[in-house]
C-alpha positions in Angstrom: 0.0 0.0 0.0 1.4 3.3 -0.9 1.1 6.7 -2.5 3.5 8.8 -4.5 2.9 12.6 -4.8 4.7 14.8 -7.2 4.6 18.5 -6.0 6.4 21.8 -6.6 7.2 24.7 -4.4 8.6 27.9 -5.7 12.1 28.8 -4.4 11.0 32.4 -3.9 8.2 31.3 -1.5 10.7 29.3 0.5 13.1 32.3 0.7 10.2 34.5 2.0 9.8 32.3 5.1 10.8 34.0 8.4 12.9 32.4 11.1 9.9 32.0 13.4 8.2 29.8 10.8 11.1 27.3 10.8 12.1 24.5 13.2 15.7 24.6 14.4 17.1 21.2 15.0 20.5 20.2 16.4 22.1 19.8 12.9 19.6 21.3 10.5 16.7 23.7 10.0 13.3 22.2 8.9 10.3 23.7 7.2 7.1 22.3 8.7 4.7 21.3 5.9 1.1 20.1 5.7 0.3 18.3 2.5 -3.4 17.9 1.6 -4.7 15.4 -0.9 -8.2 16.2 -2.3 -10.6 13.7 -4.0 -11.1 16.0 -7.0 -8.7 17.9 -9.3 -8.5 21.7 -9.6 -8.6 23.5 -13.0 -5.0 22.5 -13.7 -5.3 18.8 -12.9 -3.8 19.1 -9.4 -5.2 17.4 -6.3 -2.4 18.1 -3.8 -1.8 21.3 -1.9 1.3 22.1 0.1 1.1 24.6 2.9 3.2 25.7 5.8 2.0 23.9 8.9 0.0 25.9 11.5 0.2 25.6 15.2 -3.0 24.9 17.1 -3.0 28.5 18.3 -2.8 29.7 14.7 -5.7 27.4 13.6 -7.8 28.5 16.6 -7.1 32.2 15.8 -8.1 31.5 12.1 -4.8 32.9 10.8 -4.4 32.8 7.1 -2.6 29.7 5.7 0.7 30.1 3.9 0.2 28.3 0.6 3.5 27.0 -0.8 2.7 24.9 -3.8 0.7 22.2 -5.5 1.0 18.8 -7.1 -0.8 15.6 -7.9 -1.0 12.0 -6.8 0.9 10.1 -9.5 0.6 6.6 -7.9 -1.7 5.0 -5.5 -2.0 1.4 -4.4 -4.4 0.1 -1.8 -5.8 1.8 1.2 -3.5 4.4 2.8 -3.2 4.2 6.6 -2.2 7.0 9.0 1.1 6.7 10.9 -0.9 6.2 14.1 -2.8 3.3 12.6 0.4 1.7 11.4 2.0 2.1 14.8 -1.1 0.6 16.5 -0.9 -2.4 14.2 2.8 -2.9 14.9 2.2 -2.8 18.6 -0.5 -5.3 18.5 1.5 -7.7 16.2 4.3 -7.6 18.8 1.9 -8.7 21.5 1.0 -11.8 19.4 4.5 -13.3 19.9 
């Protein structure tokens, strides 16, 4: 089961991000992204949207989302499970042994 998404983000949009929008790690700086897959295409044949992730406070305050790019699902096989569902299945299979 899997999914392949092809997406594009403009370099200029990445360069506009401010330091407070980034996550500083020990060895690297990360851009927190939210990727949305829709069940219908837009006018350009895209069904994927890439946005800067929002904190819970930003969502509750109804702050404007920062749109970064778009794309499309280019491969899909089977049902897609969430990371939480996969972890739950892994835990339960360990218990069986």
